[in-house]
N, C-alpha and C positions, 0 to 999 in steps of 0.2 A: 468208292472214293468220296462220294457225296455224304455218306453216313459218317465217315471219319472226319471230314471237314465240319460237319454239323456237331459232332460230339466234342471236338476240340474247341469249336467256337462257344459251345455251351459251358465248357470248363473255363475258358479265358474270360468270359463276360461276368462271371460270379463276383470277382473283387470290385468291378466297376459298379455293379448293381448295389453291392453293400456300401460302397462309397457314396453313391447317389442317395441311398436311404439315410445314411449318416448325415449328409448335408441337409436333407429335408428335416430330419429330427432337430439338428442344431438350429436351423432357421426357425422352427416352431418354438424352441426354447428361447431364442433371442427375442422373439416377439412377445414373450410373456411379460405381463405387467404385475409385478409383485410376487410374493411367496405363495399366495393362494393359487394364482394362475399357474405357477411353476409346479406345484404339487398336483394340480388337476391334470396338467399335461403329462406328468410322470405316471399318474394313475391310469390315464387312458392309454399311454404308450405301453404300460405293463400288460394290459389286456392284448394289445396287438402283438407284443413280443411273445406272450405265452402261446397264442395261436400260431404265430409265424414260425416258431421253433419246430412245429410239426408240419405245417402246411407248406412252407417254402421248400424243404428238401423233397417233399412229395411232388410238388409242381415241377421242380427241376428234373427229377427222374422222369416225369411224364414228358417234359420237353425233349429230353434226350431220347426217350423211347419212341416218341412219335416221329423223330427224325430217321428211325430205322424202318418204319412201316411205309411202304411205297405210296399207299393211298393218302397218307397224312404228311408226307414230306413237304409238300408245298405250304401247307398251313403252318407247319413247324418252323420252316425257314423264315416265313413272314413274322412269326412271333419272336424268333431270335433276333431278327433284324430290327424290329421295333423295340425290343428290350435293350439292345445295344445302343440304338440311336437315342432313345429317351434317357438312358443312363448318361450318355455323353452330353446331351443337352442340359441335364440337371447339374452335372458337375461343372460345366462351363458357365452356365448362367448364375449359379449360386456361389461361385468362387469369389473370394474377397478381392482378388487382384486380377489383372488382365492375364490372359493365357499367353505365356511366353513359349520359347522353344523347348524348355524343359518340360513344361506341362503338356505341350503338344506331343512330345516324344513319349511321355507317360500314357497319354490317351490314344496313341497310335494303334495299339492292339484292339481297343474297343472300336475304333473306326474301321479297322480291318475286319472285325467280326461282322459289323453292320454291312460292309461292302460285300463280303463273301456270302453272307446270308441272302442279301439281295440278288446276287448272282445265282445262287442255288435256287431261289424262288423263280427267277426268270428262266433258268435252265429247265426246271421241273415243269413250268407252265408250257414250255415248248414241247416237251415230251408227252405230256398228258393230253389225250384227245378230249374234245369237248364232251361233256356228259349229255348234252342235248343234241339231237340231230333233227333234220327236217321230218323224219318219219315219226317223231314223238308228237308232232302237232297235228 
């Protein structure tokens, strides 16, 4: 069940991460002063985009895969929780208007992924015994 929740959470959080990245890019473009700065931002973003097109799906597959490996589930749940929480915070803080009920309903699945991943992290930490014992010292 934990693996299924983790995989569904990883799927649900993708649009919110893309939206947060879009907000960050738009914020960078809005701070540009003149055409030269705008072209420089576009050129630098093209490099990130070229690498990101290959790296982002590989990282996403790794995130989903580590949720299925029992020894890595705790770290994977924490990564997914932080990814959802940071995406939520970026969208809320960089939004041009106050977050109303409609925006809150739109962001509710992202909040749910963060909460579920935090619960999975806490649940996994209770199941996993400590790697150090008094005999190790």
